[in-house]
Structures are given as C-alpha cells and as structure tokens.
mmCIF file of the N, C-alpha and C atoms, coordinates in Angstrom:
data_MODEL
# 
_entry.id   MODEL 
# 
loop_
_atom_site.group_PDB 
_atom_site.id 
_atom_site.type_symbol 
_atom_site.label_atom_id 
_atom_site.label_alt_id 
_atom_site.label_comp_id 
_atom_site.label_asym_id 
_atom_site.label_entity_id 
_atom_site.label_seq_id 
_atom_site.pdbx_PDB_ins_code 
_atom_site.Cartn_x 
_atom_site.Cartn_y 
_atom_site.Cartn_z 
_atom_site.occupancy 
_atom_site.B_iso_or_equiv 
_atom_site.pdbx_formal_charge 
_atom_site.auth_seq_id 
_atom_site.auth_comp_id 
_atom_site.auth_asym_id 
_atom_site.auth_atom_id 
_atom_site.pdbx_PDB_model_num 
ATOM 1   N N  . MET A 1 1  ? 4.050   19.926  11.464  1.00 0.00 ? 1  MET A N  1 
ATOM 2   C CA . MET A 1 1  ? 2.824   19.708  12.477  1.00 0.00 ? 1  MET A CA 1 
ATOM 3   C C  . MET A 1 1  ? 2.462   18.319  12.634  1.00 0.00 ? 1  MET A C  1 
ATOM 4   N N  . ARG A 1 2  ? 1.874   18.225  14.315  1.00 0.00 ? 2  ARG A N  1 
ATOM 5   C CA . ARG A 1 2  ? 1.617   16.934  14.603  1.00 0.00 ? 2  ARG A CA 1 
ATOM 6   C C  . ARG A 1 2  ? 0.353   16.611  15.344  1.00 0.00 ? 2  ARG A C  1 
ATOM 7   N N  . LEU A 1 3  ? -0.416  15.605  14.941  1.00 0.00 ? 3  LEU A N  1 
ATOM 8   C CA . LEU A 1 3  ? -1.451  15.404  15.397  1.00 0.00 ? 3  LEU A CA 1 
ATOM 9   C C  . LEU A 1 3  ? -1.142  14.404  16.980  1.00 0.00 ? 3  LEU A C  1 
ATOM 10  N N  . GLY A 1 4  ? -1.825  15.472  17.434  1.00 0.00 ? 4  GLY A N  1 
ATOM 11  C CA . GLY A 1 4  ? -1.758  14.959  19.245  1.00 0.00 ? 4  GLY A CA 1 
ATOM 12  C C  . GLY A 1 4  ? -3.046  13.858  19.245  1.00 0.00 ? 4  GLY A C  1 
ATOM 13  N N  . THR A 1 5  ? -3.423  13.729  20.530  1.00 0.00 ? 5  THR A N  1 
ATOM 14  C CA . THR A 1 5  ? -4.208  12.470  20.716  1.00 0.00 ? 5  THR A CA 1 
ATOM 15  C C  . THR A 1 5  ? -5.954  12.938  20.467  1.00 0.00 ? 5  THR A C  1 
ATOM 16  N N  . THR A 1 6  ? -6.118  13.907  20.816  1.00 0.00 ? 6  THR A N  1 
ATOM 17  C CA . THR A 1 6  ? -7.510  14.544  21.004  1.00 0.00 ? 6  THR A CA 1 
ATOM 18  C C  . THR A 1 6  ? -7.784  14.956  19.272  1.00 0.00 ? 6  THR A C  1 
ATOM 19  N N  . GLU A 1 7  ? -7.076  14.995  18.656  1.00 0.00 ? 7  GLU A N  1 
ATOM 20  C CA . GLU A 1 7  ? -7.249  14.974  17.045  1.00 0.00 ? 7  GLU A CA 1 
ATOM 21  C C  . GLU A 1 7  ? -7.420  13.909  16.222  1.00 0.00 ? 7  GLU A C  1 
ATOM 22  N N  . ILE A 1 8  ? -6.408  12.469  16.968  1.00 0.00 ? 8  ILE A N  1 
ATOM 23  C CA . ILE A 1 8  ? -6.796  11.356  16.099  1.00 0.00 ? 8  ILE A CA 1 
ATOM 24  C C  . ILE A 1 8  ? -8.155  10.742  16.767  1.00 0.00 ? 8  ILE A C  1 
ATOM 25  N N  . ILE A 1 9  ? -8.357  10.832  17.840  1.00 0.00 ? 9  ILE A N  1 
ATOM 26  C CA . ILE A 1 9  ? -9.723  10.484  18.548  1.00 0.00 ? 9  ILE A CA 1 
ATOM 27  C C  . ILE A 1 9  ? -10.899 11.200  17.899  1.00 0.00 ? 9  ILE A C  1 
ATOM 28  N N  . LEU A 1 10 ? -10.705 12.492  17.221  1.00 0.00 ? 10 LEU A N  1 
ATOM 29  C CA . LEU A 1 10 ? -12.088 13.270  16.713  1.00 0.00 ? 10 LEU A CA 1 
ATOM 30  C C  . LEU A 1 10 ? -12.094 12.626  15.085  1.00 0.00 ? 10 LEU A C  1 
ATOM 31  N N  . ILE A 1 11 ? -10.790 12.046  14.758  1.00 0.00 ? 11 ILE A N  1 
ATOM 32  C CA . ILE A 1 11 ? -11.060 11.621  13.243  1.00 0.00 ? 11 ILE A CA 1 
ATOM 33  C C  . ILE A 1 11 ? -11.632 10.477  13.087  1.00 0.00 ? 11 ILE A C  1 
ATOM 34  N N  . ILE A 1 12 ? -11.208 9.482   14.109  1.00 0.00 ? 12 ILE A N  1 
ATOM 35  C CA . ILE A 1 12 ? -12.143 8.327   14.179  1.00 0.00 ? 12 ILE A CA 1 
ATOM 36  C C  . ILE A 1 12 ? -13.126 8.233   14.619  1.00 0.00 ? 12 ILE A C  1 
ATOM 37  N N  . VAL A 1 13 ? -13.831 9.095   15.623  1.00 0.00 ? 13 VAL A N  1 
ATOM 38  C CA . VAL A 1 13 ? -15.044 9.144   15.801  1.00 0.00 ? 13 VAL A CA 1 
ATOM 39  C C  . VAL A 1 13 ? -15.756 9.804   14.270  1.00 0.00 ? 13 VAL A C  1 
ATOM 40  N N  . LEU A 1 14 ? -15.312 10.950  13.470  1.00 0.00 ? 14 LEU A N  1 
ATOM 41  C CA . LEU A 1 14 ? -16.113 11.207  12.402  1.00 0.00 ? 14 LEU A CA 1 
ATOM 42  C C  . LEU A 1 14 ? -15.752 10.042  11.432  1.00 0.00 ? 14 LEU A C  1 
ATOM 43  N N  . ALA A 1 15 ? -15.010 9.380   11.433  1.00 0.00 ? 15 ALA A N  1 
ATOM 44  C CA . ALA A 1 15 ? -15.235 8.366   10.389  1.00 0.00 ? 15 ALA A CA 1 
ATOM 45  C C  . ALA A 1 15 ? -15.980 7.338   10.470  1.00 0.00 ? 15 ALA A C  1 
ATOM 46  N N  . LEU A 1 16 ? -16.131 7.107   12.110  1.00 0.00 ? 16 LEU A N  1 
ATOM 47  C CA . LEU A 1 16 ? -17.406 6.269   12.545  1.00 0.00 ? 16 LEU A CA 1 
ATOM 48  C C  . LEU A 1 16 ? -18.856 6.709   11.982  1.00 0.00 ? 16 LEU A C  1 
ATOM 49  N N  . VAL A 1 17 ? -18.706 7.683   12.417  1.00 0.00 ? 17 VAL A N  1 
ATOM 50  C CA . VAL A 1 17 ? -20.182 8.673   11.727  1.00 0.00 ? 17 VAL A CA 1 
ATOM 51  C C  . VAL A 1 17 ? -20.744 8.642   10.499  1.00 0.00 ? 17 VAL A C  1 
ATOM 52  N N  . LEU A 1 18 ? -19.386 8.775   9.868   1.00 0.00 ? 18 LEU A N  1 
ATOM 53  C CA . LEU A 1 18 ? -19.635 9.080   8.367   1.00 0.00 ? 18 LEU A CA 1 
ATOM 54  C C  . LEU A 1 18 ? -19.956 7.773   8.040   1.00 0.00 ? 18 LEU A C  1 
ATOM 55  N N  . PHE A 1 19 ? -19.087 6.652   8.226   1.00 0.00 ? 19 PHE A N  1 
ATOM 56  C CA . PHE A 1 19 ? -19.216 5.793   7.338   1.00 0.00 ? 19 PHE A CA 1 
ATOM 57  C C  . PHE A 1 19 ? -19.849 4.386   7.830   1.00 0.00 ? 19 PHE A C  1 
ATOM 58  N N  . GLY A 1 20 ? -20.329 4.508   9.642   1.00 0.00 ? 20 GLY A N  1 
ATOM 59  C CA . GLY A 1 20 ? -20.848 3.157   10.616  1.00 0.00 ? 20 GLY A CA 1 
ATOM 60  C C  . GLY A 1 20 ? -19.557 2.642   10.761  1.00 0.00 ? 20 GLY A C  1 
ATOM 61  N N  . GLY A 1 21 ? -19.633 1.192   11.137  1.00 0.00 ? 21 GLY A N  1 
ATOM 62  C CA . GLY A 1 21 ? -19.094 0.178   11.703  1.00 0.00 ? 21 GLY A CA 1 
ATOM 63  C C  . GLY A 1 21 ? -18.461 -0.661  10.566  1.00 0.00 ? 21 GLY A C  1 
ATOM 64  N N  . GLY A 1 22 ? -19.547 -0.879  10.076  1.00 0.00 ? 22 GLY A N  1 
ATOM 65  C CA . GLY A 1 22 ? -18.995 -2.112  8.846   1.00 0.00 ? 22 GLY A CA 1 
ATOM 66  C C  . GLY A 1 22 ? -18.761 -1.609  7.743   1.00 0.00 ? 22 GLY A C  1 
ATOM 67  N N  . LYS A 1 23 ? -19.180 -0.385  7.327   1.00 0.00 ? 23 LYS A N  1 
ATOM 68  C CA . LYS A 1 23 ? -18.404 -0.268  5.849   1.00 0.00 ? 23 LYS A CA 1 
ATOM 69  C C  . LYS A 1 23 ? -17.010 0.290   6.220   1.00 0.00 ? 23 LYS A C  1 
ATOM 70  N N  . LEU A 1 24 ? -16.805 0.893   7.303   1.00 0.00 ? 24 LEU A N  1 
ATOM 71  C CA . LEU A 1 24 ? -15.071 1.158   8.014   1.00 0.00 ? 24 LEU A CA 1 
ATOM 72  C C  . LEU A 1 24 ? -14.243 0.277   7.835   1.00 0.00 ? 24 LEU A C  1 
ATOM 73  N N  . ALA A 1 25 ? -14.922 -1.075  8.128   1.00 0.00 ? 25 ALA A N  1 
ATOM 74  C CA . ALA A 1 25 ? -14.157 -2.367  8.450   1.00 0.00 ? 25 ALA A CA 1 
ATOM 75  C C  . ALA A 1 25 ? -13.621 -2.535  6.704   1.00 0.00 ? 25 ALA A C  1 
ATOM 76  N N  . GLY A 1 26 ? -14.674 -2.653  6.083   1.00 0.00 ? 26 GLY A N  1 
ATOM 77  C CA . GLY A 1 26 ? -14.775 -2.842  4.582   1.00 0.00 ? 26 GLY A CA 1 
ATOM 78  C C  . GLY A 1 26 ? -13.710 -1.965  3.941   1.00 0.00 ? 26 GLY A C  1 
ATOM 79  N N  . VAL A 1 27 ? -13.423 -0.652  4.238   1.00 0.00 ? 27 VAL A N  1 
ATOM 80  C CA . VAL A 1 27 ? -12.600 0.325   3.893   1.00 0.00 ? 27 VAL A CA 1 
ATOM 81  C C  . VAL A 1 27 ? -11.374 0.142   4.402   1.00 0.00 ? 27 VAL A C  1 
ATOM 82  N N  . GLY A 1 28 ? -10.986 -0.565  5.401   1.00 0.00 ? 28 GLY A N  1 
ATOM 83  C CA . GLY A 1 28 ? -9.843  -0.518  5.931   1.00 0.00 ? 28 GLY A CA 1 
ATOM 84  C C  . GLY A 1 28 ? -9.355  -2.143  5.710   1.00 0.00 ? 28 GLY A C  1 
ATOM 85  N N  . LYS A 1 29 ? -9.868  -2.945  4.820   1.00 0.00 ? 29 LYS A N  1 
ATOM 86  C CA . LYS A 1 29 ? -9.232  -4.230  4.406   1.00 0.00 ? 29 LYS A CA 1 
ATOM 87  C C  . LYS A 1 29 ? -9.524  -3.807  2.941   1.00 0.00 ? 29 LYS A C  1 
ATOM 88  N N  . ALA A 1 30 ? -9.934  -3.069  2.189   1.00 0.00 ? 30 ALA A N  1 
ATOM 89  C CA . ALA A 1 30 ? -9.800  -2.473  0.908   1.00 0.00 ? 30 ALA A CA 1 
ATOM 90  C C  . ALA A 1 30 ? -8.251  -1.703  1.115   1.00 0.00 ? 30 ALA A C  1 
ATOM 91  N N  . LEU A 1 31 ? -8.129  -0.988  1.801   1.00 0.00 ? 31 LEU A N  1 
ATOM 92  C CA . LEU A 1 31 ? -6.793  -0.103  2.153   1.00 0.00 ? 31 LEU A CA 1 
ATOM 93  C C  . LEU A 1 31 ? -5.891  -0.902  2.477   1.00 0.00 ? 31 LEU A C  1 
ATOM 94  N N  . GLY A 1 32 ? -5.810  -1.915  3.123   1.00 0.00 ? 32 GLY A N  1 
ATOM 95  C CA . GLY A 1 32 ? -4.570  -2.715  3.529   1.00 0.00 ? 32 GLY A CA 1 
ATOM 96  C C  . GLY A 1 32 ? -4.288  -3.548  2.309   1.00 0.00 ? 32 GLY A C  1 
ATOM 97  N N  . LYS A 1 33 ? -5.152  -3.993  1.485   1.00 0.00 ? 33 LYS A N  1 
ATOM 98  C CA . LYS A 1 33 ? -5.182  -5.068  0.118   1.00 0.00 ? 33 LYS A CA 1 
ATOM 99  C C  . LYS A 1 33 ? -4.288  -3.835  -1.020  1.00 0.00 ? 33 LYS A C  1 
ATOM 100 N N  . SER A 1 34 ? -4.645  -2.745  -0.591  1.00 0.00 ? 34 SER A N  1 
ATOM 101 C CA . SER A 1 34 ? -3.715  -1.715  -1.859  1.00 0.00 ? 34 SER A CA 1 
ATOM 102 C C  . SER A 1 34 ? -2.577  -1.692  -1.254  1.00 0.00 ? 34 SER A C  1 
ATOM 103 N N  . ILE A 1 35 ? -2.321  -1.422  -0.164  1.00 0.00 ? 35 ILE A N  1 
ATOM 104 C CA . ILE A 1 35 ? -1.010  -1.168  0.155   1.00 0.00 ? 35 ILE A CA 1 
ATOM 105 C C  . ILE A 1 35 ? 0.275   -2.302  0.205   1.00 0.00 ? 35 ILE A C  1 
ATOM 106 N N  . LYS A 1 36 ? -0.798  -3.664  0.199   1.00 0.00 ? 36 LYS A N  1 
ATOM 107 C CA . LYS A 1 36 ? 0.299   -4.901  0.154   1.00 0.00 ? 36 LYS A CA 1 
ATOM 108 C C  . LYS A 1 36 ? 0.646   -4.930  -1.643  1.00 0.00 ? 36 LYS A C  1 
ATOM 109 N N  . ASP A 1 37 ? -0.753  -4.575  -2.297  1.00 0.00 ? 37 ASP A N  1 
ATOM 110 C CA . ASP A 1 37 ? -0.170  -4.786  -3.782  1.00 0.00 ? 37 ASP A CA 1 
ATOM 111 C C  . ASP A 1 37 ? 0.683   -3.708  -3.967  1.00 0.00 ? 37 ASP A C  1 
ATOM 112 N N  . PHE A 1 38 ? 0.610   -2.295  -3.565  1.00 0.00 ? 38 PHE A N  1 
ATOM 113 C CA . PHE A 1 38 ? 1.698   -1.571  -3.934  1.00 0.00 ? 38 PHE A CA 1 
ATOM 114 C C  . PHE A 1 38 ? 2.792   -2.206  -3.574  1.00 0.00 ? 38 PHE A C  1 
ATOM 115 N N  . LYS A 1 39 ? 3.169   -2.824  -2.226  1.00 0.00 ? 39 LYS A N  1 
ATOM 116 C CA . LYS A 1 39 ? 4.545   -2.896  -1.997  1.00 0.00 ? 39 LYS A CA 1 
ATOM 117 C C  . LYS A 1 39 ? 4.989   -4.250  -2.691  1.00 0.00 ? 39 LYS A C  1 
ATOM 118 N N  . SER A 1 40 ? 4.020   -4.947  -2.987  1.00 0.00 ? 40 SER A N  1 
ATOM 119 C CA . SER A 1 40 ? 4.607   -5.960  -3.906  1.00 0.00 ? 40 SER A CA 1 
ATOM 120 C C  . SER A 1 40 ? 4.986   -5.526  -5.441  1.00 0.00 ? 40 SER A C  1 
ATOM 121 N N  . GLU A 1 41 ? 4.464   -4.544  -5.886  1.00 0.00 ? 41 GLU A N  1 
ATOM 122 C CA . GLU A 1 41 ? 5.018   -3.955  -7.114  1.00 0.00 ? 41 GLU A CA 1 
ATOM 123 C C  . GLU A 1 41 ? 6.048   -3.206  -6.700  1.00 0.00 ? 41 GLU A C  1 
ATOM 124 N N  . VAL A 1 42 ? 6.091   -2.506  -6.125  1.00 0.00 ? 42 VAL A N  1 
ATOM 125 C CA . VAL A 1 42 ? 7.450   -1.822  -5.828  1.00 0.00 ? 42 VAL A CA 1 
ATOM 126 C C  . VAL A 1 42 ? 8.716   -2.775  -5.735  1.00 0.00 ? 42 VAL A C  1 
ATOM 127 N N  . LYS A 1 43 ? 8.284   -3.577  -5.205  1.00 0.00 ? 43 LYS A N  1 
ATOM 128 C CA . LYS A 1 43 ? 9.419   -4.795  -4.692  1.00 0.00 ? 43 LYS A CA 1 
ATOM 129 C C  . LYS A 1 43 ? 9.790   -5.869  -6.096  1.00 0.00 ? 43 LYS A C  1 
ATOM 130 N N  . ASP A 1 44 ? 8.770   -5.896  -6.923  1.00 0.00 ? 44 ASP A N  1 
ATOM 131 C CA . ASP A 1 44 ? 9.329   -6.606  -8.340  1.00 0.00 ? 44 ASP A CA 1 
ATOM 132 C C  . ASP A 1 44 ? 9.846   -5.684  -8.668  1.00 0.00 ? 44 ASP A C  1 
ATOM 133 N N  . GLU A 1 45 ? 9.563   -4.300  -8.702  1.00 0.00 ? 45 GLU A N  1 
ATOM 134 C CA . GLU A 1 45 ? 10.339  -3.518  -9.869  1.00 0.00 ? 45 GLU A CA 1 
ATOM 135 C C  . GLU A 1 45 ? 11.867  -3.186  -9.449  1.00 0.00 ? 45 GLU A C  1 
ATOM 136 N N  . GLU A 1 46 ? 12.546  -3.481  -8.072  1.00 0.00 ? 46 GLU A N  1 
ATOM 137 C CA . GLU A 1 46 ? 13.914  -3.248  -7.772  1.00 0.00 ? 46 GLU A CA 1 
ATOM 138 C C  . GLU A 1 46 ? 14.468  -4.409  -8.281  1.00 0.00 ? 46 GLU A C  1 
ATOM 139 N N  . LYS A 1 47 ? 14.026  -5.780  -8.526  1.00 0.00 ? 47 LYS A N  1 
ATOM 140 C CA . LYS A 1 47 ? 14.583  -6.693  -8.981  1.00 0.00 ? 47 LYS A CA 1 
ATOM 141 C C  . LYS A 1 47 ? 14.916  -6.390  -10.273 1.00 0.00 ? 47 LYS A C  1 
ATOM 142 N N  . PRO A 1 48 ? 16.291  -6.782  -10.862 1.00 0.00 ? 48 PRO A N  1 
ATOM 143 C CA . PRO A 1 48 ? 16.673  -6.533  -12.248 1.00 0.00 ? 48 PRO A CA 1 
ATOM 144 C C  . PRO A 1 48 ? 16.092  -7.556  -12.909 1.00 0.00 ? 48 PRO A C  1 
ATOM 145 N N  . GLU A 1 49 ? 15.545  -7.495  -14.294 1.00 0.00 ? 49 GLU A N  1 
ATOM 146 C CA . GLU A 1 49 ? 15.161  -8.337  -14.735 1.00 0.00 ? 49 GLU A CA 1 
ATOM 147 C C  . GLU A 1 49 ? 16.504  -9.227  -15.388 1.00 0.00 ? 49 GLU A C  1 
ATOM 148 N N  . LYS A 1 50 ? 15.956  -10.806 -15.840 1.00 0.00 ? 50 LYS A N  1 
ATOM 149 C CA . LYS A 1 50 ? 16.618  -11.736 -16.074 1.00 0.00 ? 50 LYS A CA 1 
ATOM 150 C C  . LYS A 1 50 ? 17.155  -11.476 -17.850 1.00 0.00 ? 50 LYS A C  1 
ATOM 151 N N  . LYS A 1 51 ? 17.951  -11.663 -18.409 1.00 0.00 ? 51 LYS A N  1 
ATOM 152 C CA . LYS A 1 51 ? 18.349  -11.444 -20.074 1.00 0.00 ? 51 LYS A CA 1 
ATOM 153 C C  . LYS A 1 51 ? 18.099  -12.901 -20.061 1.00 0.00 ? 51 LYS A C  1 
ATOM 154 N N  . ASP A 1 52 ? 17.710  -12.905 -21.519 1.00 0.00 ? 52 ASP A N  1 
ATOM 155 C CA . ASP A 1 52 ? 17.470  -14.341 -22.299 1.00 0.00 ? 52 ASP A CA 1 
ATOM 156 C C  . ASP A 1 52 ? 18.905  -15.027 -22.361 1.00 0.00 ? 52 ASP A C  1 
ATOM 157 N N  . GLN A 1 53 ? 19.770  -14.022 -22.720 1.00 0.00 ? 53 GLN A N  1 
ATOM 158 C CA . GLN A 1 53 ? 21.179  -14.761 -23.130 1.00 0.00 ? 53 GLN A CA 1 
ATOM 159 C C  . GLN A 1 53 ? 21.771  -14.095 -22.494 1.00 0.00 ? 53 GLN A C  1 
ATOM 160 N N  . PRO A 1 54 ? 23.053  -14.351 -22.132 1.00 0.00 ? 54 PRO A N  1 
ATOM 161 C CA . PRO A 1 54 ? 24.338  -14.056 -21.351 1.00 0.00 ? 54 PRO A CA 1 
ATOM 162 C C  . PRO A 1 54 ? 25.053  -12.976 -22.135 1.00 0.00 ? 54 PRO A C  1 
ATOM 163 N N  . ASP A 1 55 ? 25.816  -11.709 -21.529 1.00 0.00 ? 55 ASP A N  1 
ATOM 164 C CA . ASP A 1 55 ? 26.374  -10.533 -22.086 1.00 0.00 ? 55 ASP A CA 1 
ATOM 165 C C  . ASP A 1 55 ? 27.297  -11.362 -23.372 1.00 0.00 ? 55 ASP A C  1 
ATOM 166 N N  . ASP A 1 56 ? 28.088  -12.402 -23.157 1.00 0.00 ? 56 ASP A N  1 
ATOM 167 C CA . ASP A 1 56 ? 29.249  -12.956 -24.042 1.00 0.00 ? 56 ASP A CA 1 
ATOM 168 C C  . ASP A 1 56 ? 28.474  -13.267 -25.496 1.00 0.00 ? 56 ASP A C  1 
ATOM 169 N N  . GLN A 1 57 ? 27.451  -13.707 -25.563 1.00 0.00 ? 57 GLN A N  1 
ATOM 170 C CA . GLN A 1 57 ? 26.826  -14.037 -26.405 1.00 0.00 ? 57 GLN A CA 1 
ATOM 171 C C  . GLN A 1 57 ? 26.296  -12.778 -27.145 1.00 0.00 ? 57 GLN A C  1 
ATOM 172 N N  . GLU A 1 58 ? 25.618  -12.171 -26.440 1.00 0.00 ? 58 GLU A N  1 
ATOM 173 C CA . GLU A 1 58 ? 24.997  -10.737 -27.425 1.00 0.00 ? 58 GLU A CA 1 
ATOM 174 C C  . GLU A 1 58 ? 26.102  -10.220 -28.459 1.00 0.00 ? 58 GLU A C  1 
ATOM 175 N N  . LYS A 1 59 ? 27.414  -10.180 -28.118 1.00 0.00 ? 59 LYS A N  1 
ATOM 176 C CA . LYS A 1 59 ? 28.763  -9.283  -28.574 1.00 0.00 ? 59 LYS A CA 1 
ATOM 177 C C  . LYS A 1 59 ? 28.885  -10.306 -29.713 1.00 0.00 ? 59 LYS A C  1 
ATOM 178 N N  . ALA A 1 60 ? 28.639  -11.502 -29.889 1.00 0.00 ? 60 ALA A N  1 
ATOM 179 C CA . ALA A 1 60 ? 29.442  -12.318 -30.625 1.00 0.00 ? 60 ALA A CA 1 
ATOM 180 C C  . ALA A 1 60 ? 28.424  -12.145 -31.769 1.00 0.00 ? 60 ALA A C  1 
# 
C-alpha cells in the first residue's frame, strides 16, 4: 500500500490543524533528535568492545 500525494497532503493538513505551527515544529525537532540518538546508539553497539588484555595473556 503506497501513499499518494493526496494522502500525504491530507496528513500534513490534519497535523497542522491538530498541533498548530509552533507545536509541530517542536514535535519535528524532538523527532529528529530521537532519530539521531537512536542511530548513534546503534552505531556504538556495532563496534566491538576493546578488551583490557590481549588474548595471549588471558590464557597464561
């Protein structure tokens, strides 16, 4: 199911009516910050953590 131009315009108009221009800008800012934080957390988890000691010393 794809959204057409008419549906997207209708969603934007309804959002403006419900939230108003000022609050909608705040909601967009908060959403952008949340997405940025989420991406940085996912990126941090992909990196392997460094071990305190090399593998050779752990076996000894």
